PASEBA-1860 file (N, C-alpha, C; in nm, 3 decimals):
! residues 285
1> MDQNSEHN> -20.457/-11.500/8.053/-20.360/-11.605/8.027/-20.289/-11.639/8.157 ~ -20.288/-11.771/8.199/-20.225/-11.809/8.325/-20.074/-11.814/8.308 ~ -20.003/-11.841/8.421/-19.857/-11.835/8.419/-19.797/-11.941/8.327 ~ -19.854/-12.063/8.328/-19.801/-12.170/8.242/-19.817/-12.134/8.095 ~ -19.934/-12.080/8.058/-19.958/-12.040/7.920/-19.865/-11.928/7.879 ~ -19.843/-11.833/7.972/-19.752/-11.721/7.947/-19.612/-11.772/7.921 ~ -19.569/-11.868/8.003/-19.434/-11.924/7.989/-19.420/-11.997/7.856 ~ -19.524/-12.073/7.819/-19.520/-12.149/7.694/-19.512/-12.056/7.573
9> SNNKLSAF> -19.591/-11.947/7.576/-19.592/-11.855/7.463/-19.458/-11.784/7.449 ~ -19.395/-11.749/7.562/-19.264/-11.685/7.557/-19.159/-11.780/7.502 ~ -19.167/-11.908/7.543/-19.075/-12.009/7.492/-19.092/-12.029/7.342 ~ -19.217/-12.030/7.297/-19.246/-12.047/7.155/-19.189/-11.931/7.073 ~ -19.204/-11.811/7.127/-19.154/-11.692/7.060/-19.002/-11.697/7.048 ~ -18.936/-11.738/7.156/-18.790/-11.749/7.156/-18.744/-11.856/7.057 ~ -18.813/-11.970/7.055/-18.778/-12.079/6.964/-18.800/-12.037/6.819 ~ -18.905/-11.961/6.796/-18.938/-11.911/6.662/-18.825/-11.822/6.609
17> ANDYAIWF> -18.778/-11.731/6.694/-18.668/-11.642/6.656/-18.541/-11.722/6.631 ~ -18.516/-11.823/6.713/-18.397/-11.907/6.696/-18.403/-11.986/6.566 ~ -18.522/-12.035/6.531/-18.539/-12.108/6.405/-18.499/-12.019/6.286 ~ -18.535/-11.893/6.294/-18.503/-11.802/6.183/-18.355/-11.769/6.177 ~ -18.290/-11.761/6.292/-18.145/-11.736/6.292/-18.072/-11.852/6.223 ~ -18.114/-11.975/6.253/-18.054/-12.093/6.190/-18.084/-12.094/6.041 ~ -18.210/-12.066/6.007/-18.253/-12.064/5.866/-18.174/-11.962/5.786 ~ -18.152/-11.842/5.844/-18.077/-11.737/5.776/-17.936/-11.786/5.741
25> SQVVRAAF> -17.871/-11.852/5.835/-17.736/-11.902/5.812/-17.735/-12.007/5.701 ~ -17.837/-12.091/5.699/-17.845/-12.195/5.596/-17.865/-12.135/5.458 ~ -17.949/-12.031/5.450/-17.974/-11.965/5.321/-17.846/-11.900/5.269 ~ -17.774/-11.829/5.358/-17.649/-11.763/5.318/-17.548/-11.866/5.268 ~ -17.536/-11.978/5.339/-17.442/-12.084/5.298/-17.481/-12.139/5.160 ~ -17.610/-12.164/5.141/-17.656/-12.220/5.013/-17.637/-12.122/4.898 ~ -17.651/-11.991/4.928/-17.638/-11.889/4.823/-17.494/-11.869/4.778 ~ -17.400/-11.874/4.874/-17.262/-11.843/4.841/-17.173/-11.966/4.821
33> YPDSANKD> -17.220/-12.080/4.870/-17.143/-12.204/4.852/-17.237/-12.313/4.801 ~ -17.291/-12.294/4.681/-17.393/-12.385/4.628/-17.345/-12.530/4.611 ~ -17.215/-12.549/4.588/-17.165/-12.684/4.565/-17.149/-12.765/4.693 ~ -17.139/-12.695/4.806/-17.115/-12.767/4.931/-17.229/-12.756/5.030 ~ -17.340/-12.689/4.989/-17.452/-12.668/5.082/-17.576/-12.740/5.033 ~ -17.658/-12.777/5.129/-17.787/-12.840/5.097/-17.888/-12.731/5.066 ~ -17.940/-12.732/4.942/-18.035/-12.627/4.902/-18.178/-12.660/4.943 ~ -18.201/-12.778/4.993/-18.335/-12.818/5.037/-18.354/-12.773/5.182
41> ILEPVMVD> -18.376/-12.643/5.197/-18.384/-12.584/5.331/-18.530/-12.573/5.375 ~ -18.559/-12.621/5.493/-18.696/-12.619/5.544/-18.728/-12.481/5.600 ~ -18.831/-12.417/5.547/-18.871/-12.284/5.594/-18.940/-12.295/5.730 ~ -18.914/-12.202/5.820/-18.989/-12.197/5.947/-19.139/-12.180/5.920 ~ -19.222/-12.225/6.012/-19.367/-12.217/5.993/-19.412/-12.072/5.997 ~ -19.529/-12.045/5.940/-19.586/-11.911/5.944/-19.632/-11.878/6.086 ~ -19.619/-11.752/6.122/-19.646/-11.711/6.260/-19.790/-11.739/6.301 ~ -19.885/-11.730/6.206/-20.026/-11.751/6.243/-20.059/-11.899/6.264
49> EIAEIVEK> -19.960/-11.988/6.243/-19.980/-12.130/6.268/-19.933/-12.172/6.407 ~ -19.875/-12.078/6.481/-19.828/-12.107/6.616/-19.929/-12.050/6.715 ~ -20.013/-12.137/6.766/-20.128/-12.095/6.849/-20.085/-12.014/6.971 ~ -19.974/-12.053/7.033/-19.930/-11.985/7.155/-19.892/-11.839/7.127 ~ -19.829/-11.815/7.012/-19.790/-11.677/6.978/-19.912/-11.594/6.940 ~ -20.004/-11.654/6.864/-20.128/-11.584/6.827/-20.205/-11.545/6.952 ~ -20.212/-11.636/7.048/-20.285/-11.610/7.173/-20.216/-11.499/7.252 ~ -20.084/-11.499/7.247/-20.009/-11.398/7.323/-20.027/-11.260/7.262
57> LRNDMVID> -20.018/-11.251/7.130/-20.027/-11.121/7.065/-20.167/-11.064/7.067 ~ -20.265/-11.147/7.031/-20.405/-11.104/7.028/-20.424/-10.977/6.946 ~ -20.355/-10.967/6.835/-20.365/-10.848/6.750/-20.348/-10.893/6.605 ~ -20.458/-10.895/6.531/-20.456/-10.945/6.393/-20.363/-10.864/6.304 ~ -20.358/-10.732/6.325/-20.274/-10.649/6.240/-20.125/-10.680/6.260 ~ -20.086/-10.705/6.385/-19.946/-10.740/6.412/-19.914/-10.875/6.349 ~ -20.004/-10.971/6.366/-19.985/-11.105/6.307/-19.974/-11.095/6.155 ~ -20.065/-11.020/6.094/-20.065/-11.007/5.947/-19.938/-10.941/5.898
65> RLKTIQLT> -19.889/-10.841/5.970/-19.766/-10.772/5.929/-19.647/-10.868/5.937 ~ -19.638/-10.945/6.046/-19.530/-11.042/6.060/-19.536/-11.146/5.949 ~ -19.657/-11.192/5.917/-19.673/-11.293/5.813/-19.633/-11.236/5.677 ~ -19.669/-11.112/5.649/-19.632/-11.049/5.522/-19.481/-11.041/5.509 ~ -19.412/-11.003/5.618/-19.266/-10.997/5.614/-19.209/-11.137/5.591 ~ -19.266/-11.238/5.657/-19.220/-11.375/5.636/-19.228/-11.415/5.489 ~ -19.343/-11.390/5.428/-19.363/-11.429/5.289/-19.263/-11.357/5.197 ~ -19.241/-11.229/5.223/-19.143/-11.154/5.145/-19.003/-11.211/5.163
73> LHGIANKI> -18.968/-11.239/5.286/-18.836/-11.292/5.319/-18.813/-11.427/5.253 ~ -18.912/-11.514/5.260/-18.900/-11.646/5.198/-18.887/-11.635/5.046 ~ -18.961/-11.542/4.988/-18.954/-11.523/4.843/-18.816/-11.479/4.798 ~ -18.757/-11.383/4.871/-18.623/-11.336/4.836/-18.521/-11.447/4.855 ~ -18.536/-11.525/4.963/-18.444/-11.636/4.990/-18.449/-11.739/4.878 ~ -18.568/-11.774/4.834/-18.582/-11.873/4.726/-18.516/-11.823/4.598 ~ -18.528/-11.693/4.574/-18.470/-11.635/4.453/-18.318/-11.648/4.452 ~ -18.254/-11.616/4.565/-18.107/-11.620/4.566/-18.054/-11.763/4.577
81> IESPDIPS> -18.134/-11.853/4.634/-18.090/-11.993/4.644/-18.101/-12.063/4.509 ~ -18.210/-12.036/4.438/-18.235/-12.105/4.311/-18.150/-12.051/4.196 ~ -18.093/-11.932/4.213/-18.009/-11.876/4.108/-17.880/-11.957/4.094 ~ -17.837/-11.983/3.971/-17.712/-12.059/3.951/-17.587/-11.978/3.986 ~ -17.604/-11.846/3.998/-17.492/-11.758/4.027/-17.496/-11.708/4.171 ~ -17.382/-11.663/4.218/-17.378/-11.598/4.349/-17.464/-11.472/4.343 ~ -17.547/-11.446/4.445/-17.640/-11.332/4.439/-17.567/-11.199/4.424 ~ -17.633/-11.108/4.353/-17.578/-10.972/4.340/-17.585/-10.902/4.474
89> IKDFDSFW> -17.507/-10.796/4.489/-17.508/-10.720/4.613/-17.647/-10.662/4.640 ~ -17.718/-10.624/4.533/-17.853/-10.568/4.548/-17.948/-10.672/4.604 ~ -17.944/-10.796/4.548/-18.033/-10.902/4.596/-17.998/-10.943/4.739 ~ -17.868/-10.951/4.769/-17.829/-10.990/4.904/-17.867/-10.884/5.006 ~ -17.846/-10.755/4.970/-17.885/-10.647/5.062/-18.034/-10.650/5.089 ~ -18.114/-10.679/4.986/-18.258/-10.688/5.004/-18.293/-10.800/5.101 ~ -18.228/-10.914/5.085/-18.250/-11.028/5.175/-18.207/-10.995/5.317 ~ -18.086/-10.940/5.328/-18.032/-10.910/5.461/-18.114/-10.803/5.533
97> QTYEGFSV> -18.152/-10.696/5.462/-18.228/-10.589/5.525/-18.367/-10.636/5.569 ~ -18.430/-10.721/5.486/-18.562/-10.773/5.523/-18.550/-10.865/5.644 ~ -18.447/-10.950/5.643/-18.427/-11.039/5.759/-18.397/-10.957/5.885 ~ -18.314/-10.854/5.871/-18.280/-10.772/5.987/-18.405/-10.705/6.045 ~ -18.490/-10.653/5.955/-18.614/-10.591/6.002/-18.704/-10.690/6.073 ~ -18.714/-10.811/6.017/-18.796/-10.915/6.079/-18.737/-10.958/6.213 ~ -18.605/-10.972/6.216/-18.538/-11.012/6.339/-18.559/-10.909/6.450 ~ -18.552/-10.781/6.414/-18.575/-10.674/6.513/-18.717/-10.683/6.567
105> QLQRLEKD> -18.815/-10.710/6.478/-18.954/-10.725/6.522/-18.966/-10.838/6.624 ~ -18.901/-10.951/6.597/-18.908/-11.065/6.687/-18.838/-11.036/6.820 ~ -18.725/-10.967/6.813/-18.654/-10.931/6.936/-18.740/-10.842/7.025 ~ -18.811/-10.749/6.961/-18.900/-10.661/7.038/-19.010/-10.741/7.105 ~ -19.067/-10.833/7.029/-19.176/-10.914/7.084/-19.127/-10.999/7.200 ~ -19.005/-11.053/7.188/-18.948/-11.131/7.297/-18.930/-11.043/7.422 ~ -18.871/-10.926/7.400/-18.848/-10.835/7.512/-18.979/-10.788/7.573 ~ -19.071/-10.749/7.486/-19.199/-10.698/7.534/-19.281/-10.806/7.602
113> ALLSDFGV> -19.262/-10.933/7.560/-19.335/-11.042/7.624/-19.292/-11.055/7.770 ~ -19.164/-11.039/7.793/-19.114/-11.047/7.931/-19.163/-10.929/8.014 ~ -19.182/-10.815/7.948/-19.227/-10.695/8.019/-19.379/-10.682/8.020 ~ -19.446/-10.775/7.949/-19.593/-10.772/7.935/-19.640/-10.641/7.872 ~ -19.556/-10.586/7.787/-19.594/-10.465/7.716/-19.534/-10.473/7.577 ~ -19.617/-10.490/7.476/-19.566/-10.511/7.342/-19.530/-10.382/7.269 ~ -19.548/-10.268/7.333/-19.516/-10.144/7.264/-19.602/-10.122/7.142 ~ -19.722/-10.182/7.142/-19.811/-10.174/7.026/-19.935/-10.094/7.062
121> DVASGLRS> -19.973/-10.004/6.975/-20.099/-9.933/6.991/-20.210/-10.025/6.942 ~ -20.291/-10.075/7.036/-20.389/-10.179/7.004/-20.488/-10.134/6.897 ~ -20.530/-10.010/6.902/-20.632/-9.962/6.809/-20.584/-9.960/6.665 ~ -20.456/-9.929/6.644/-20.406/-9.912/6.507/-20.316/-10.024/6.458 ~ -20.252/-10.095/6.551/-20.154/-10.197/6.512/-20.016/-10.140/6.489 ~ -20.001/-10.006/6.503/-19.870/-9.942/6.489/-19.798/-9.946/6.624 ~ -19.672/-9.901/6.625/-19.598/-9.894/6.751/-19.652/-9.778/6.835 ~ -19.636/-9.790/6.967/-19.689/-9.685/7.055/-19.583/-9.581/7.088
129> STVMVSEL> -19.628/-9.467/7.136/-19.537/-9.357/7.166/-19.445/-9.389/7.282 ~ -19.481/-9.486/7.366/-19.400/-9.519/7.484/-19.262/-9.575/7.446 ~ -19.252/-9.633/7.328/-19.123/-9.691/7.285/-19.060/-9.611/7.171 ~ -19.126/-9.505/7.126/-19.084/-9.436/7.004/-18.944/-9.375/7.016 ~ -18.920/-9.292/7.116/-18.793/-9.220/7.125/-18.676/-9.317/7.142 ~ -18.691/-9.415/7.229/-18.581/-9.510/7.252/-18.548/-9.587/7.125 ~ -18.651/-9.624/7.047/-18.626/-9.700/6.924/-18.567/-9.610/6.815 ~ -18.608/-9.485/6.808/-18.549/-9.392/6.712/-18.402/-9.366/6.747
137> ERELERRS> -18.373/-9.359/6.875/-18.235/-9.339/6.918/-18.148/-9.458/6.881 ~ -18.203/-9.578/6.895/-18.128/-9.698/6.856/-18.103/-9.700/6.706 ~ -18.203/-9.657/6.629/-18.187/-9.655/6.484/-18.081/-9.553/6.443 ~ -18.078/-9.439/6.511/-17.976/-9.338/6.482/-17.837/-9.390/6.518 ~ -17.828/-9.462/6.628/-17.700/-9.521/6.668/-17.654/-9.624/6.564 ~ -17.750/-9.701/6.511/-17.717/-9.799/6.408/-17.665/-9.728/6.282 ~ -17.728/-9.616/6.249/-17.683/-9.537/6.134/-17.540/-9.489/6.156 ~ -17.512/-9.440/6.276/-17.379/-9.389/6.306/-17.274/-9.499/6.293
145> RRGQPFSM> -17.313/-9.618/6.335/-17.218/-9.730/6.336/-17.194/-9.786/6.197 ~ -17.299/-9.790/6.114/-17.289/-9.855/5.984/-17.282/-9.758/5.867 ~ -17.307/-9.631/5.894/-17.302/-9.533/5.787/-17.416/-9.544/5.688 ~ -17.530/-9.598/5.732/-17.645/-9.613/5.644/-17.743/-9.498/5.666 ~ -17.815/-9.457/5.561/-17.911/-9.347/5.577/-18.033/-9.390/5.660 ~ -18.095/-9.293/5.720/-18.214/-9.316/5.802/-18.291/-9.185/5.807 ~ -18.418/-9.189/5.774/-18.499/-9.068/5.781/-18.627/-9.096/5.857 ~ -18.693/-8.990/5.897/-18.822/-9.006/5.964/-18.919/-8.903/5.910
153> AVLRIDNV> -19.044/-8.943/5.902/-19.149/-8.854/5.854/-19.250/-8.836/5.967 ~ -19.282/-8.712/5.997/-19.384/-8.682/6.097/-19.508/-8.636/6.023 ~ -19.619/-8.705/6.043/-19.745/-8.676/5.974/-19.850/-8.632/6.075 ~ -19.935/-8.538/6.034/-20.040/-8.492/6.125/-20.164/-8.451/6.045 ~ -20.279/-8.493/6.093/-20.406/-8.455/6.030/-20.422/-8.304/6.041 ~ -20.454/-8.239/5.929/-20.465/-8.093/5.928/-20.585/-8.043/6.010 ~ -20.700/-8.105/5.989/-20.823/-8.062/6.056/-20.819/-8.101/6.204 ~ -20.813/-8.003/6.291/-20.802/-8.028/6.435/-20.916/-8.115/6.486
161> ELRADEKA> -21.037/-8.093/6.433/-21.154/-8.168/6.480/-21.145/-8.316/6.445 ~ -21.068/-8.350/6.341/-21.057/-8.490/6.299/-20.945/-8.565/6.371 ~ -20.866/-8.495/6.450/-20.752/-8.559/6.514/-20.791/-8.658/6.624 ~ -20.918/-8.654/6.663/-20.968/-8.752/6.760/-21.079/-8.838/6.699 ~ -21.101/-8.821/6.568/-21.207/-8.895/6.500/-21.160/-9.038/6.470 ~ -21.234/-9.135/6.519/-21.193/-9.275/6.508/-21.175/-9.320/6.363 ~ -21.268/-9.282/6.277/-21.260/-9.325/6.137/-21.141/-9.261/6.065 ~ -21.115/-9.134/6.096/-21.001/-9.066/6.035/-20.870/-9.129/6.079
169> LEAVSAAI> -20.860/-9.159/6.208/-20.739/-9.221/6.261/-20.718/-9.361/6.202 ~ -20.826/-9.435/6.187/-20.816/-9.569/6.127/-20.768/-9.559/5.982 ~ -20.817/-9.458/5.910/-20.779/-9.442/5.769/-20.631/-9.407/5.756 ~ -20.583/-9.317/5.842/-20.441/-9.279/5.836/-20.353/-9.399/5.871 ~ -20.390/-9.473/5.975/-20.313/-9.593/6.014/-20.310/-9.694/5.901 ~ -20.425/-9.715/5.836/-20.433/-9.811/5.726/-20.346/-9.767/5.609 ~ -20.345/-9.637/5.578/-20.264/-9.586/5.468/-20.115/-9.599/5.497 ~ -20.078/-9.579/5.623/-19.938/-9.595/5.662/-19.895/-9.740/5.649
177> LKTIRNFD> -19.977/-9.831/5.704/-19.945/-9.974/5.696/-19.938/-10.023/5.551 ~ -20.016/-9.959/5.466/-20.020/-9.998/5.326/-19.895/-9.954/5.250 ~ -19.828/-9.849/5.299/-19.719/-9.790/5.222/-19.580/-9.806/5.284 ~ -19.569/-9.838/5.411/-19.435/-9.858/5.467/-19.381/-9.993/5.423 ~ -19.250/-10.003/5.417/-19.187/-10.128/5.380/-19.182/-10.222/5.501 ~ -19.149/-10.348/5.475/-19.153/-10.448/5.581/-19.062/-10.416/5.699 ~ -18.949/-10.349/5.672/-18.853/-10.325/5.780/-18.865/-10.185/5.839 ~ -18.964/-10.105/5.796/-18.986/-9.973/5.855/-19.074/-9.985/5.980
185> DAYVSGNG> -19.080/-9.877/6.056/-19.166/-9.871/6.175/-19.249/-9.745/6.173 ~ -19.370/-9.753/6.229/-19.456/-9.636/6.239/-19.513/-9.630/6.380 ~ -19.521/-9.508/6.434/-19.562/-9.488/6.572/-19.682/-9.392/6.578 ~ -19.774/-9.421/6.668/-19.882/-9.328/6.699/-19.831/-9.236/6.809 ~ -19.812/-9.109/6.777/-19.755/-9.017/6.876/-19.860/-8.928/6.941 ~ -19.988/-8.947/6.905/-20.096/-8.876/6.974/-20.146/-8.753/6.902 ~ -20.272/-8.717/6.928/-20.336/-8.597/6.873/-20.331/-8.593/6.721 ~ -20.364/-8.707/6.659/-20.369/-8.712/6.514/-20.234/-8.710/6.447
193> EYVVSLKH> -20.128/-8.742/6.522/-19.992/-8.735/6.468/-19.928/-8.875/6.466 ~ -19.844/-8.895/6.366/-19.774/-9.023/6.348/-19.629/-8.996/6.311 ~ -19.540/-9.080/6.359/-19.398/-9.070/6.325/-19.358/-9.201/6.257 ~ -19.298/-9.190/6.139/-19.258/-9.308/6.062/-19.106/-9.313/6.052 ~ -19.048/-9.424/6.094/-18.904/-9.446/6.087/-18.872/-9.522/5.959 ~ -18.800/-9.459/5.869/-18.772/-9.515/5.737/-18.626/-9.558/5.729 ~ -18.603/-9.688/5.740/-18.467/-9.743/5.743/-18.406/-9.739/5.602 ~ -18.276/-9.723/5.596/-18.203/-9.725/5.468/-18.260/-9.623/5.368
201> SDTTGGLR> -18.313/-9.513/5.418/-18.372/-9.409/5.331/-18.320/-9.272/5.370 ~ -18.281/-9.193/5.271/-18.245/-9.056/5.299/-18.371/-8.969/5.288 ~ -18.353/-8.837/5.289/-18.468/-8.747/5.285/-18.551/-8.766/5.158 ~ -18.483/-8.789/5.047/-18.555/-8.811/4.920/-18.645/-8.934/4.931 ~ -18.593/-9.039/4.991/-18.673/-9.159/5.013/-18.790/-9.132/5.105 ~ -18.769/-9.045/5.206/-18.877/-9.009/5.297/-18.988/-8.935/5.225 ~ -18.952/-8.844/5.134/-19.052/-8.770/5.057/-19.128/-8.863/4.962 ~ -19.058/-8.965/4.910/-19.127/-9.063/4.825/-19.230/-9.141/4.907
209> FVARFNHA> -19.196/-9.174/5.033/-19.293/-9.241/5.119/-19.416/-9.154/5.138 ~ -19.395/-9.025/5.163/-19.507/-8.933/5.183/-19.599/-8.932/5.062 ~ -19.539/-8.932/4.943/-19.619/-8.933/4.819/-19.701/-9.061/4.810 ~ -19.640/-9.175/4.845/-19.713/-9.303/4.844/-19.826/-9.301/4.946 ~ -19.798/-9.245/5.062/-19.900/-9.237/5.167/-20.020/-9.155/5.122 ~ -19.994/-9.037/5.065/-20.103/-8.951/5.019/-20.186/-9.018/4.910 ~ -20.119/-9.091/4.824/-20.191/-9.164/4.718/-20.281/-9.270/4.780 ~ -20.228/-9.343/4.879/-20.307/-9.447/4.944/-20.426/-9.388/5.018
217> LKDDLGMK> -20.404/-9.276/5.086/-20.511/-9.214/5.164/-20.622/-9.160/5.075 ~ -20.584/-9.091/4.967/-20.684/-9.026/4.883/-20.742/-9.118/4.775 ~ -20.653/-9.184/4.702/-20.698/-9.262/4.586/-20.743/-9.403/4.624 ~ -20.668/-9.470/4.712/-20.704/-9.607/4.748/-20.816/-9.613/4.851 ~ -20.808/-9.526/4.952/-20.908/-9.528/5.059/-21.018/-9.425/5.040 ~ -21.000/-9.332/4.948/-21.104/-9.235/4.916/-21.131/-9.130/5.023 ~ -21.029/-9.099/5.105/-21.049/-9.000/5.211/-21.039/-8.858/5.155 ~ -21.121/-8.769/5.207/-21.125/-8.631/5.159/-21.041/-8.536/5.245
225> FTVSSCVA> -21.013/-8.574/5.369/-20.936/-8.485/5.456/-20.787/-8.493/5.419 ~ -20.709/-8.396/5.465/-20.567/-8.389/5.429/-20.477/-8.412/5.550 ~ -20.357/-8.458/5.521/-20.255/-8.483/5.623/-20.126/-8.416/5.578 ~ -20.071/-8.328/5.660/-19.945/-8.264/5.627/-19.829/-8.342/5.688 ~ -19.710/-8.324/5.633/-19.596/-8.403/5.678/-19.467/-8.326/5.664 ~ -19.370/-8.362/5.747/-19.237/-8.304/5.741/-19.136/-8.417/5.756 ~ -19.040/-8.421/5.665/-18.941/-8.529/5.662/-18.806/-8.475/5.708 ~ -18.738/-8.553/5.792/-18.605/-8.514/5.842/-18.512/-8.634/5.834
233> EPLPGDDV> -18.385/-8.605/5.815/-18.282/-8.709/5.815/-18.189/-8.684/5.933 ~ -18.209/-8.757/6.044/-18.123/-8.737/6.161/-17.977/-8.765/6.129 ~ -17.889/-8.692/6.192/-17.746/-8.709/6.173/-17.682/-8.757/6.302 ~ -17.571/-8.830/6.292/-17.503/-8.875/6.414/-17.478/-8.759/6.509 ~ -17.511/-8.778/6.635/-17.495/-8.672/6.734/-17.621/-8.593/6.761 ~ -17.723/-8.607/6.675/-17.849/-8.536/6.697/-17.919/-8.587/6.822 ~ -17.987/-8.498/6.892/-18.070/-8.536/7.005/-18.211/-8.558/6.952 ~ -18.260/-8.681/6.961/-18.387/-8.717/6.898/-18.504/-8.633/6.951
241> PTLLANVR> -18.523/-8.618/7.083/-18.635/-8.536/7.131/-18.630/-8.392/7.080 ~ -18.509/-8.334/7.077/-18.495/-8.197/7.026/-18.528/-8.190/6.878 ~ -18.479/-8.288/6.802/-18.508/-8.291/6.659/-18.658/-8.304/6.635 ~ -18.723/-8.391/6.709/-18.869/-8.407/6.694/-18.941/-8.276/6.724 ~ -18.897/-8.207/6.828/-18.961/-8.079/6.864/-18.945/-7.977/6.751 ~ -18.828/-7.973/6.689/-18.805/-7.878/6.579/-18.886/-7.915/6.455 ~ -18.892/-8.045/6.425/-18.972/-8.090/6.311/-19.119/-8.057/6.333 ~ -19.166/-8.076/6.456/-19.306/-8.045/6.487/-19.334/-7.896/6.473
249> ADLDQLCG> -19.235/-7.812/6.506/-19.253/-7.667/6.490/-19.273/-7.633/6.343 ~ -19.195/-7.697/6.255/-19.214/-7.676/6.111/-19.349/-7.731/6.065 ~ -19.388/-7.845/6.123/-19.515/-7.907/6.085/-19.633/-7.822/6.128 ~ -19.619/-7.751/6.239/-19.727/-7.661/6.283/-19.763/-7.562/6.172 ~ -19.660/-7.510/6.106/-19.684/-7.412/6.000/-19.747/-7.478/5.876 ~ -19.701/-7.599/5.843/-19.756/-7.669/5.728/-19.903/-7.704/5.752 ~ -19.934/-7.753/5.872/-20.073/-7.788/5.904/-20.162/-7.665/5.903 ~ -20.103/-7.551/5.941/-20.181/-7.427/5.943/-20.234/-7.388/5.807
257> LGKGESGQ> -20.169/-7.436/5.701/-20.215/-7.407/5.565/-20.338/-7.491/5.529 ~ -20.352/-7.607/5.596/-20.469/-7.692/5.576/-20.482/-7.753/5.438 ~ -20.369/-7.777/5.371/-20.375/-7.827/5.233/-20.301/-7.958/5.212 ~ -20.264/-8.025/5.322/-20.191/-8.150/5.305/-20.052/-8.129/5.250 ~ -19.985/-8.025/5.297/-19.853/-7.992/5.246/-19.747/-8.088/5.301 ~ -19.639/-8.105/5.227/-19.526/-8.184/5.275/-19.400/-8.101/5.261 ~ -19.309/-8.114/5.355/-19.187/-8.036/5.353/-19.069/-8.113/5.403 ~ -18.953/-8.057/5.387/-18.827/-8.117/5.430/-18.767/-8.032/5.540
265> YEEVSPLN> -18.738/-8.094/5.654/-18.680/-8.020/5.765/-18.534/-7.988/5.735 ~ -18.495/-7.862/5.759/-18.357/-7.821/5.741/-18.306/-7.765/5.873 ~ -18.193/-7.819/5.914/-18.134/-7.779/6.042/-18.089/-7.633/6.036 ~ -18.128/-7.556/6.137/-18.080/-7.419/6.150/-18.033/-7.399/6.293 ~ -17.957/-7.295/6.316/-17.905/-7.269/6.450/-18.020/-7.228/6.542 ~ -18.004/-7.250/6.673/-18.109/-7.208/6.768/-18.144/-7.060/6.755 ~ -18.042/-6.974/6.727/-18.068/-6.830/6.714/-18.155/-6.803/6.592 ~ -18.120/-6.863/6.478/-18.199/-6.842/6.356/-18.341/-6.895/6.372
273> RFLQSLDH> -18.353/-7.007/6.442/-18.487/-7.063/6.464/-18.570/-6.967/6.550 ~ -18.507/-6.906/6.650/-18.577/-6.810/6.736/-18.620/-6.688/6.654 ~ -18.531/-6.639/6.568/-18.564/-6.523/6.484/-18.676/-6.556/6.387 ~ -18.675/-6.679/6.334/-18.782/-6.721/6.243/-18.916/-6.725/6.314 ~ -18.914/-6.770/6.441/-19.039/-6.777/6.517/-19.094/-6.637/6.543 ~ -19.004/-6.540/6.569/-19.048/-6.401/6.590/-19.109/-6.345/6.462 ~ -19.046/-6.377/6.349/-19.096/-6.328/6.220/-19.233/-6.386/6.191 ~ -19.250/-6.515/6.225/-19.379/-6.582/6.203/-19.487/-6.518/6.291
281> QEKEA> -19.452/-6.486/6.416/-19.548/-6.424/6.507/-19.589/-6.285/6.458 ~ -19.493/-6.210/6.403/-19.525/-6.076/6.352/-19.620/-6.082/6.234 ~ -19.600/-6.184/6.147/-19.688/-6.197/6.030/-19.830/-6.235/6.071 ~ -19.841/-6.311/6.181/-19.975/-6.352/6.228/-20.047/-6.238/6.300 ~ -19.968/-6.143/6.356/-20.028/-6.034/6.434/-20.104/-5.935/6.345
END
């Protein structure tokens, strides 16, 4: 892509995000002030209809995911606009959370376009490990500021030999994309491992995601291999890299069972964790 084409695609992406910011304001006005607002609101075009953005992304999975979020967002907007009553808090939160997730996706694409790095793992369509920690830290900061729950699930293929198998990796990625919500994020963290950021979800919600994932992997995709997982709910003040290291230590034990086990990470003191590791080593000896 030459410099002029690059500039045009970046401008289109910025204009696309701006169109949605204006549209969001119009929908909110129409929903809460139906007598004074124009309900005939023009929806922004679908992302796959903007040739410059499609050319820039060059990733069908990313395009399809953005389009799916658009369709969901438009559907929720139409519901709250067409209702004769002011939307319930549940319906408005659904609209706002979906828009926020979509807006964050667009902001990333704008930023990544300028850096010529979309933070996307090309093979899977998921987010890459290069942006994982910084984005998890931002999500934790958002939780601290707004008091909303946030959990993460770390998944890993049990069979070591399958952790580099292309078909196995494709199946896990497909099952994740099939089961995460529009505003969630999933990262390829390497060696058959994936980290899923679950917005507005506590640990219970994280375990429900794991159950949906296992169903998609085994029943929908027909895979015979197993994937173990550990769910954690970061708390304000947690150090994300340290938390990930501790969750992975717990996941090591779950994967060692080779049965697709799922567990919940529980914070313990560094001393207790050290004593637990000694006890585990003695049992293995």
